[in-house]
NUDREN-341391 format. One record per residue (C-alpha): residue number from 1; residue in three letters; x, y, z. Coordinates in nm, 4 decimals. Example, Ala and Ser with C-alpha at 12.3 -4.5 7.8 and 13.67 -1.06 7.14 Angstrom:
2
1,ALA,1.2300,-0.4500,0.7800;
2,SER,1.3670,-0.1060,0.7140;
//
This chain:
351
1,MET,-1.4735,0.9935,-1.8610;
2,ALA,-1.4485,0.8951,-1.4967;
3,LEU,-1.3828,0.5274,-1.4344;
4,PHE,-1.6633,0.5052,-1.1788;
5,SER,-1.9718,0.7144,-1.2519;
6,ARG,-2.3439,0.7046,-1.1844;
7,ASN,-2.4018,0.7650,-1.5544;
8,ARG,-2.1662,0.4976,-1.6689;
9,LYS,-2.3223,0.2525,-1.9144;
10,LYS,-2.3335,-0.1139,-1.8262;
11,GLU,-2.1394,-0.2102,-2.1372;
12,GLU,-1.8491,0.0026,-2.0127;
13,THR,-1.7941,-0.2040,-1.6992;
14,LEU,-1.4489,-0.3425,-1.6326;
15,THR,-1.3512,-0.6251,-1.8640;
16,ARG,-1.0004,-0.7699,-1.8570;
17,PRO,-0.8466,-1.1075,-1.9500;
18,LYS,-0.9076,-1.3519,-1.6646;
19,ASN,-0.7679,-1.6859,-1.5573;
20,SER,-0.9770,-1.9759,-1.4241;
21,GLN,-1.0006,-1.8143,-1.0784;
22,GLY,-1.1396,-1.4925,-1.2275;
23,ARG,-0.8252,-1.2902,-1.1638;
24,ILE,-0.6609,-1.0697,-1.4237;
25,SER,-0.3894,-1.2648,-1.6016;
26,VAL,-0.0688,-1.1343,-1.7567;
27,PRO,0.1366,-1.3497,-1.9966;
28,SER,0.4491,-1.4546,-1.8064;
29,ASN,0.6795,-1.3603,-2.0944;
30,GLU,0.5552,-1.0008,-2.1124;
31,PRO,0.7313,-0.7357,-1.9011;
32,HIS,0.5140,-0.6821,-1.5942;
33,LEU,0.5308,-0.5900,-1.2259;
34,GLN,0.5266,-0.9093,-1.0232;
35,ARG,0.4946,-0.7804,-0.6671;
36,ILE,0.5921,-0.5135,-0.4176;
37,GLY,0.9241,-0.6482,-0.2954;
38,TRP,1.0911,-0.3443,-0.1384;
39,LEU,0.9854,-0.0487,0.0721;
40,GLY,1.2292,0.2341,0.1353;
41,LEU,1.1899,0.4430,0.4518;
42,LYS,1.3948,0.7631,0.4513;
43,VAL,1.4622,0.9080,0.7969;
44,SER,1.6766,1.1790,0.9521;
45,ASP,1.8235,0.9483,1.2196;
46,VAL,1.8851,0.5950,1.0936;
47,VAL,2.0271,0.4723,1.4247;
48,GLY,1.7388,0.6141,1.6267;
49,GLU,1.4781,0.4705,1.3925;
50,ALA,1.6568,0.1336,1.3863;
51,LEU,1.6555,0.1197,1.7667;
52,PHE,1.2826,0.1935,1.7669;
53,LEU,1.2062,-0.0766,1.5105;
54,GLU,1.4191,-0.3341,1.6893;
55,GLU,1.3618,-0.2532,2.0579;
56,LYS,1.0018,-0.1319,2.0484;
57,LEU,0.8507,-0.3144,1.7506;
58,HIS,1.0880,-0.6160,1.7689;
59,LEU,1.1669,-0.6229,1.3970;
60,GLN,1.4791,-0.8211,1.3113;
61,ALA,1.7576,-0.6437,1.1214;
62,ARG,1.9037,-0.8486,0.8354;
63,THR,2.1767,-0.6317,0.6866;
64,GLU,2.3472,-0.3072,0.7808;
65,GLY,2.6069,-0.1015,0.6006;
66,ASN,2.6914,0.2105,0.4066;
67,GLY,2.5929,0.2563,0.0459;
68,THR,2.5445,0.5349,-0.2040;
69,GLY,2.2525,0.6557,0.0070;
70,GLY,2.4492,0.6599,0.3319;
71,HIS,2.3815,0.4378,0.6338;
72,GLN,2.1276,0.1666,0.5497;
73,VAL,1.9564,-0.1081,0.7509;
74,THR,1.7245,-0.3727,0.6046;
75,TYR,1.4492,-0.5736,0.7722;
76,ASP,1.2564,-0.8829,0.6678;
77,CYS,0.8856,-0.7924,0.6804;
78,ASP,0.7722,-1.1262,0.5330;
79,THR,0.6135,-0.9889,0.2161;
80,LEU,0.8842,-0.7353,0.1408;
81,GLN,1.2221,-0.5949,0.2406;
82,LEU,1.2043,-0.2767,0.4484;
83,GLU,1.5120,-0.0582,0.4121;
84,LEU,1.6018,0.2441,0.6252;
85,ALA,1.7948,0.5141,0.4447;
86,GLU,1.9398,0.8507,0.5409;
87,GLY,1.8086,1.1793,0.4085;
88,GLY,1.4670,1.2358,0.5620;
89,GLN,1.3580,1.5605,0.7215;
90,THR,1.3799,1.5873,1.1002;
91,TRP,1.0521,1.5468,1.2843;
92,ALA,1.0643,1.9091,1.3978;
93,THR,1.0448,2.0347,1.0390;
94,ARG,0.7553,1.8104,0.9381;
95,ALA,0.4037,1.9475,0.9457;
96,ARG,0.1918,1.7880,1.2153;
97,PRO,-0.0706,1.5637,1.0561;
98,ARG,-0.4262,1.6690,1.1269;
99,LYS,-0.7638,1.6252,0.9679;
100,GLY,-0.7456,1.7531,0.6119;
101,ASN,-0.3635,1.7756,0.6131;
102,PRO,-0.2137,1.6005,0.3057;
103,ASP,0.1392,1.5517,0.4381;
104,ILE,0.1012,1.1790,0.5040;
105,SER,0.0223,1.0138,0.1722;
106,LEU,0.1417,0.6562,0.2319;
107,ILE,0.0884,0.4353,0.5369;
108,ALA,0.2406,0.0901,0.5769;
109,SER,0.0058,-0.1559,0.7473;
110,PHE,0.1151,-0.4578,0.9525;
111,ALA,-0.1153,-0.7620,0.9284;
112,VAL,-0.1710,-0.9508,1.2558;
113,ASP,-0.4081,-1.2090,1.4018;
114,HIS,-0.4552,-1.0697,1.7549;
115,ILE,-0.4785,-0.6923,1.7287;
116,GLU,-0.5773,-0.6345,2.0928;
117,GLN,-0.2579,-0.8099,2.2032;
118,ILE,-0.0452,-0.5886,1.9773;
119,SER,-0.2171,-0.2748,2.1040;
120,GLN,-0.1405,-0.3762,2.4624;
121,GLN,0.2240,-0.4531,2.3787;
122,LEU,0.2744,-0.1108,2.2207;
123,ALA,0.1087,0.0585,2.5184;
124,GLU,0.3489,-0.1252,2.7519;
125,ALA,0.6361,0.0010,2.5333;
126,GLU,0.5027,0.3565,2.5882;
127,ILE,0.4066,0.4013,2.2227;
128,ALA,0.1008,0.6194,2.1776;
129,THR,-0.1661,0.4599,1.9578;
130,THR,-0.5163,0.5443,1.8452;
131,GLN,-0.8105,0.3430,1.9654;
132,ILE,-0.8884,0.0209,1.7797;
133,TYR,-1.1387,0.0993,1.5069;
134,GLU,-1.3835,-0.1902,1.4755;
135,GLN,-1.5659,-0.2565,1.1501;
136,GLY,-1.6962,-0.6016,1.2334;
137,TRP,-1.5039,-0.7830,0.9623;
138,ALA,-1.1819,-0.5904,1.0303;
139,ALA,-1.0124,-0.3796,1.2971;
140,SER,-0.7192,-0.1406,1.2875;
141,PHE,-0.5275,0.1235,1.4800;
142,LEU,-0.2504,0.3736,1.4041;
143,PHE,0.0711,0.4778,1.5780;
144,PHE,0.3673,0.7098,1.5214;
145,ASP,0.7366,0.6300,1.5268;
146,PRO,0.9973,0.8830,1.6561;
147,GLU,1.0200,1.0416,1.3087;
148,ARG,0.6444,1.1097,1.2994;
149,THR,0.5992,0.8418,1.0360;
150,LEU,0.2502,0.6941,1.0643;
151,TRP,0.2008,0.3156,1.0729;
152,GLN,-0.1123,0.0995,1.0800;
153,VAL,-0.1871,-0.2355,1.2412;
154,SER,-0.4792,-0.4360,1.0981;
155,GLU,-0.6587,-0.7621,1.1600;
156,THR,-0.8902,-0.8899,0.8868;
157,ARG,-1.1357,-1.1378,1.0343;
158,ASN,-1.3028,-1.2590,0.7163;
159,ALA,-0.9786,-1.3786,0.5597;
160,PRO,-0.7418,-1.6645,0.6462;
161,ALA,-0.5144,-1.6027,0.9457;
162,VAL,-0.1794,-1.4476,0.8559;
163,GLY,0.0031,-1.6482,1.1221;
164,PHE,0.1559,-1.3533,1.3086;
165,SER,0.0722,-1.2209,1.6533;
166,GLU,0.3566,-0.9706,1.6320;
167,LEU,0.4572,-0.6911,1.3947;
168,LYS,0.6254,-0.8977,1.1283;
169,ARG,0.4229,-0.8920,0.8064;
170,ILE,0.3537,-0.5735,0.6109;
171,GLY,0.0282,-0.6705,0.4483;
172,ALA,-0.0719,-0.3499,0.2724;
173,LEU,0.0452,-0.0055,0.1684;
174,TRP,-0.2327,0.2542,0.1843;
175,LEU,-0.1838,0.5315,-0.0716;
176,ALA,-0.4119,0.8350,-0.0339;
177,VAL,-0.4891,0.9945,-0.3711;
178,GLU,-0.6681,1.3081,-0.4808;
179,ASP,-0.8355,1.1700,-0.7925;
180,LEU,-0.9197,0.8065,-0.7235;
181,PRO,-1.0722,0.7197,-1.0654;
182,GLU,-0.7768,0.8711,-1.2530;
183,GLN,-0.5220,0.6909,-1.0356;
184,ILE,-0.7089,0.3628,-1.0779;
185,LYS,-0.6844,0.4041,-1.4546;
186,PHE,-0.3093,0.4584,-1.4313;
187,TYR,-0.2282,0.1687,-1.1973;
188,ARG,-0.4656,-0.0714,-1.3710;
189,ASP,-0.4431,0.0217,-1.7384;
190,VAL,-0.0903,0.1662,-1.7700;
191,LEU,0.1025,-0.0316,-1.5064;
192,ASN,-0.1245,-0.3367,-1.5498;
193,LEU,-0.1258,-0.4157,-1.1784;
194,PRO,-0.3599,-0.7057,-1.0960;
195,LEU,-0.6829,-0.5697,-0.9464;
196,SER,-0.7770,-0.7898,-0.6520;
197,ASP,-1.0584,-0.6098,-0.4698;
198,VAL,-1.2882,-0.3101,-0.4989;
199,ASN,-1.4411,-0.1432,-0.1922;
200,ASN,-1.3633,-0.4417,0.0361;
201,ARG,-1.7149,-0.5666,-0.0304;
202,ALA,-1.6660,-0.9440,-0.0225;
203,ARG,-1.9097,-1.1208,0.2109;
204,PRO,-1.7866,-1.1565,0.5709;
205,ILE,-1.7618,-1.4841,0.7590;
206,THR,-1.7886,-1.3855,1.1279;
207,GLU,-2.1140,-1.3025,1.3055;
208,ALA,-1.9922,-0.9532,1.3941;
209,ALA,-1.8808,-0.8946,1.0377;
210,GLU,-2.2128,-1.0190,0.9025;
211,HIS,-2.4000,-0.7732,1.1246;
212,GLN,-2.1769,-0.4861,1.0149;
213,GLN,-2.2192,-0.5799,0.6486;
214,SER,-2.5973,-0.5904,0.6822;
215,GLU,-2.6044,-0.2418,0.8297;
216,GLU,-2.3841,-0.1073,0.5503;
217,ASP,-2.6001,-0.2745,0.2859;
218,GLU,-2.9143,-0.1157,0.4290;
219,LYS,-2.7565,0.2311,0.4352;
220,GLY,-2.6225,0.2008,0.0822;
221,GLU,-2.9295,0.0474,-0.0800;
222,LEU,-3.0200,0.2320,-0.3994;
223,ALA,-3.3670,0.3072,-0.5351;
224,GLU,-3.4907,0.0751,-0.8089;
225,GLY,-3.3582,0.1719,-1.1492;
226,VAL,-3.0641,0.3798,-1.0170;
227,GLU,-2.7215,0.2534,-1.1199;
228,SER,-2.4569,0.1952,-0.8535;
229,GLU,-2.1843,0.4591,-0.8283;
230,PHE,-1.9276,0.1786,-0.8259;
231,GLU,-2.0604,-0.0346,-1.1087;
232,ILE,-1.7985,-0.2919,-1.2012;
233,ASP,-1.7744,-0.6446,-1.3339;
234,ARG,-1.7293,-0.8337,-1.0048;
235,SER,-1.6136,-1.1500,-1.1835;
236,VAL,-1.2623,-1.0079,-1.2235;
237,LEU,-1.2141,-0.9652,-0.8480;
238,ALA,-1.0326,-1.1919,-0.6051;
239,PRO,-1.2599,-1.3578,-0.3450;
240,HIS,-1.1173,-1.1904,-0.0330;
241,PRO,-1.0887,-0.8269,0.0760;
242,VAL,-0.7714,-0.6910,0.2279;
243,PHE,-0.7788,-0.4210,0.4944;
244,SER,-1.0276,-0.1706,0.6319;
245,ALA,-1.0224,0.2003,0.5555;
246,ASP,-0.9195,0.4489,0.8224;
247,ALA,-1.2426,0.4860,1.0206;
248,ASP,-1.1260,0.8206,1.1643;
249,SER,-1.1026,0.9886,0.8252;
250,ASP,-1.3828,1.1966,0.6770;
251,THR,-1.2649,1.1200,0.3248;
252,ALA,-1.1813,0.7480,0.3453;
253,SER,-1.5301,0.6052,0.3994;
254,PHE,-1.6389,0.2452,0.3609;
255,GLY,-1.6219,0.1646,-0.0063;
256,ASP,-1.3722,0.4296,-0.1224;
257,SER,-1.0753,0.2031,-0.1884;
258,VAL,-0.9327,-0.0217,-0.4582;
259,THR,-0.6748,-0.2947,-0.3955;
260,PHE,-0.4053,-0.4299,-0.6262;
261,PHE,-0.2178,-0.7632,-0.6021;
262,ASP,-0.3609,-1.0930,-0.4804;
263,GLU,-0.0599,-1.2071,-0.2792;
264,GLY,0.2179,-1.0499,-0.0761;
265,ALA,0.1940,-0.6818,0.0099;
266,ARG,-0.1171,-0.5215,-0.1347;
267,LEU,-0.1369,-0.1671,-0.2707;
268,VAL,-0.4581,0.0038,-0.1605;
269,LEU,-0.5598,0.3301,-0.3265;
270,THR,-0.7958,0.5351,-0.1126;
271,THR,-0.9360,0.8860,-0.1195;
272,GLY,-0.8014,1.1792,0.0804;
273,GLY,-0.4657,1.2566,-0.0812;
274,HIS,-0.3447,1.5776,-0.2431;
275,ARG,-0.0984,1.6646,-0.5156;
276,VAL,0.2036,1.8714,-0.4151;
277,GLU,0.1357,2.2318,-0.5063;
278,GLY,0.3867,2.3981,-0.7347;
279,ARG,0.5893,2.0810,-0.7909;
280,ALA,0.5260,1.7948,-1.0323;
281,GLU,0.6936,1.5268,-0.8202;
282,LYS,0.6916,1.4352,-0.4536;
283,GLN,1.0375,1.4190,-0.3013;
284,TRP,1.1271,1.1082,-0.1063;
285,GLY,1.2196,1.2075,0.2476;
286,ILE,1.0431,1.5455,0.2256;
287,ASP,0.6918,1.4986,0.0881;
288,THR,0.6789,1.1312,0.1771;
289,ALA,0.8896,0.9096,0.4021;
290,PHE,0.8239,0.5956,0.1962;
291,MET,0.9169,0.4762,-0.1511;
292,ILE,0.7630,0.1639,-0.3029;
293,GLY,0.9828,-0.0794,-0.4966;
294,PHE,0.8116,-0.3038,-0.7524;
295,GLN,0.9869,-0.6152,-0.8767;
296,THR,0.9639,-0.6847,-1.2507;
297,ASN,1.0502,-0.9849,-1.4622;
298,ASN,1.2143,-0.7664,-1.7304;
299,LEU,1.3497,-0.4261,-1.6287;
300,ALA,1.4615,-0.3138,-1.9743;
301,GLY,1.1381,-0.4294,-2.1339;
302,TYR,0.9210,-0.2646,-1.8712;
303,HIS,1.1230,0.0568,-1.8928;
304,GLU,1.0555,0.0716,-2.2664;
305,LYS,0.6894,-0.0043,-2.2014;
306,LEU,0.6587,0.2931,-1.9649;
307,LYS,0.8330,0.5269,-2.2076;
308,GLN,0.5978,0.4248,-2.4883;
309,ALA,0.3038,0.4982,-2.2575;
310,GLY,0.4390,0.8491,-2.1941;
311,VAL,0.5233,0.7854,-1.8280;
312,LYS,0.8073,0.9941,-1.6863;
313,THR,1.1005,0.7723,-1.5873;
314,GLN,1.4491,0.8092,-1.4392;
315,GLY,1.7464,0.5767,-1.4716;
316,PRO,1.8511,0.3084,-1.4960;
317,PHE,2.0857,0.3436,-1.1999;
318,ARG,2.2646,0.1135,-0.9579;
319,ALA,2.0665,-0.0014,-0.6554;
320,GLY,2.0935,-0.2918,-0.4126;
321,PHE,1.7924,-0.5237,-0.3997;
322,ASN,1.7386,-0.8849,-0.3082;
323,SER,1.5174,-1.0701,-0.5534;
324,ASN,1.4880,-1.3670,-0.3150;
325,PRO,1.2740,-1.2676,-0.0127;
326,ASN,1.3854,-1.5794,0.1775;
327,SER,1.7574,-1.5037,0.1603;
328,TYR,1.9429,-1.1958,0.2794;
329,ASN,2.2980,-1.3092,0.2222;
330,ASN,2.3245,-1.2523,-0.1513;
331,GLN,2.2135,-0.8931,-0.1903;
332,ARG,2.4190,-0.7192,-0.4556;
333,PRO,2.3943,-0.3982,-0.6584;
334,GLY,2.1636,-0.4174,-0.9542;
335,GLN,1.9733,-0.1933,-1.1916;
336,ALA,1.6619,0.0047,-1.1064;
337,ILE,1.4463,0.2755,-1.2601;
338,ARG,1.1973,0.5199,-1.1150;
339,PHE,0.8664,0.6374,-1.2564;
340,THR,0.6162,0.9085,-1.1670;
341,ASP,0.2405,0.8540,-1.1415;
342,PRO,-0.0135,1.1250,-1.2378;
343,GLU,-0.0136,1.2718,-0.8844;
344,GLY,0.3624,1.3050,-0.8539;
345,ASN,0.4359,0.9891,-0.6530;
346,VAL,0.7778,0.8534,-0.7513;
347,TRP,0.8234,0.4766,-0.7202;
348,GLN,1.1080,0.2394,-0.8001;
349,ILE,1.1259,-0.0731,-1.0181;
350,TYR,1.3979,-0.3377,-1.0016;
351,GLU,1.4589,-0.6814,-1.1469;
//
């Protein structure tokens, strides 16, 4: 049965253990995923991409060296460590993204406070961007790097300021999926990620956002006696939304997204993705430029948990991660595993 359905009975609405703030709670001694602490970006030209990130976007490199994956450069993006790695396809061999094209499945989104200022700075750096898409309570735009990797910049106006007027904080990772209800089941029920927001429907606080919300409410009002398509127990949700959906997409409309994690980098599942035809898994550097790295409190325990749930895993293998996001001087090789979600996305877990 689909997770969200017009025919879904009220007694089947989402019920999960909650703490005093209404958020899903996980016993601290159980193996669980604590946060998104690492984001791998595989490129064909590490030096060229590094120059772009540092000279055009003004990100600060923390470490640089050669590892098992070749030349690597890491950056502090506040909520997570961004690591460049060799092995991506050249831009000339990548399909050009267009409406309906599934080649871009994951977009990293920078959170800022003054989005118009950022847009102007990128224009002065001769970086082509989309227009700023206004949704009242949020605004966003997109841009490409030299490797044709797509990035987003977002400002959420009905949430506390993030404290950055530059590209510093990666606030969300937007993952386009083909079957949103099925993927929600996997990330919520199998991985036990904390669900923090559904459909970005929390009440806005600015006048412009209030006007936008009122218009959306009027358009989406249902006839008396008809159940909502997205019926869910709202008491388990965090009080604030995260980021807006891509307003230029036919498939990612207002309300078609689910957000995991309350703090740090959020994971936002949205509609519009596609499975890779003829292959069970997406290949990092070919089908997707990004790989997500989840930090766990117990790698061995979580690995066993995934295997018992029938999730395909790889490893453990040696990988270098820094468990302390505030220090970049003590990074050392550790253990990591990889797992595959139902749509072939392969992500990494480390302790």
